[in-house]
C-alpha positions in Angstrom: -0.1 0.2 0.1 2.8 2.4 0.8 4.9 1.4 -2.6 1.5 2.6 -4.2 1.1 5.9 -2.1 4.6 6.9 -2.9 4.0 6.1 -6.7 0.7 7.6 -7.0 0.8 10.8 -4.4 3.7 12.9 -6.0 2.1 12.5 -9.6 -1.2 13.9 -8.4 0.8 16.7 -6.2 3.1 17.7 -9.0 0.2 19.7 -11.2 -1.8 20.9 -7.8 1.5 22.6 -6.7 2.9 23.8 -10.0 -0.8 25.1 -11.0 -2.5 26.4 -7.8 0.1 26.7 -5.0 3.8 27.4 -6.2 4.4 30.5 -8.3 7.2 32.2 -10.9 8.2 35.6 -11.2 7.7 37.0 -14.5 10.3 38.6 -15.6 9.3 39.8 -19.1 9.1 38.8 -22.6 11.6 36.9 -24.0 13.2 35.7 -21.0 12.4 32.1 -19.5 9.3 30.5 -19.7 6.0 31.8 -20.7 4.4 29.6 -17.8 5.3 27.9 -14.6 7.1 24.8 -15.1 8.6 23.7 -11.6 8.3 21.1 -10.5 8.7 18.7 -13.7 6.0 16.0 -13.9 8.2 14.1 -16.2 10.4 13.7 -13.4 8.4 13.3 -10.7 6.5 10.1 -12.1 10.2 8.8 -13.3 11.2 9.0 -9.4 7.8 7.6 -7.7 7.8 5.3 -9.7 11.8 4.0 -8.9 11.0 5.0 -5.0 7.6 2.6 -5.3 10.0 0.1 -7.1 12.4 0.1 -4.3 9.9 -0.2 -1.6 8.7 -3.5 -3.4 11.8 -4.6 -4.2 13.4 -4.0 -0.4 16.3 -6.4 -0.9 17.0 -5.6 -4.4 20.4 -6.5 -5.5 23.2 -3.9 -5.4 23.2 -3.6 -9.0 19.9 -2.1 -9.4 20.9 1.0 -7.6 23.6 1.5 -10.6 20.6 1.1 -13.2 18.2 3.5 -11.0 20.6 6.5 -10.6 21.4 6.8 -14.2 17.9 6.6 -15.4 16.8 9.1 -13.1 19.8 11.6 -14.3 19.0 10.5 -17.8 15.2 12.1 -17.3 16.4 15.2 -15.5 19.3 15.9 -18.1 16.8 15.1 -20.7 14.4 17.7 -19.6 17.0 20.4 -19.3 19.0 20.0 -22.7 15.2 19.1 -24.1 14.5 22.7 -22.8 11.2 21.4 -21.0 12.3 22.3 -17.8 14.8 24.6 -15.9 17.4 22.7 -13.3 15.6 23.9 -10.9 12.5 22.3 -12.1 13.9 18.5 -12.2 15.7 19.0 -8.8 12.5 20.4 -7.1 10.8 17.5 -8.6 13.5 14.6 -6.9 13.2 16.7 -3.7 9.2 16.5 -4.0 9.5 12.6 -4.7 11.9 12.2 -1.5 10.1 14.2 0.9 6.9 12.2 0.3 9.4 9.1 0.8 10.6 10.3 3.9 7.2 10.8 5.1 6.1 7.1 4.3 9.6 6.3 6.0 8.6 5.4 9.5 6.2 2.7 8.2 8.9 0.9 6.3 10.8 -0.2 9.4 13.2 -3.2 8.1 12.3 -5.1 11.4 9.2 -5.9 10.3 9.3 -7.0 6.8 10.0 -10.5 5.8 14.4 -11.0 5.2 15.2 -12.9 2.3 11.1 -14.2 1.7 11.0 -15.8 5.1 9.6 -14.1 8.4 11.7 -14.7 11.8 10.4 -17.4 13.4 10.3 -18.2 17.2 12.8 -20.9 17.8 10.7 -22.0 20.5 
């Protein structure tokens, strides 16, 4: 259930923040974007899915981290280079996902989760 919340909540919150809560200063014609692009929904979607995947695959192999980090960086850089978002937009998106992940972190205690697919049993 927490993995679903971590995957869905940031994606739902991102457009609400961008369109109704957070504002960007208008610097005039020809400078910057004509509309608010913070946070990047593209990066929020990728980041929240990867955060949910890390919850589901709690005891993931070490090589998975070497795939996850470049995937997020690829999406971040691609959005900036493609002029879809500013660097602050993509960094803020990762921070949004991280903050919501941290909100649910207390319920992800490793002591109550199965280890290697088996629950600790009373040696009785």
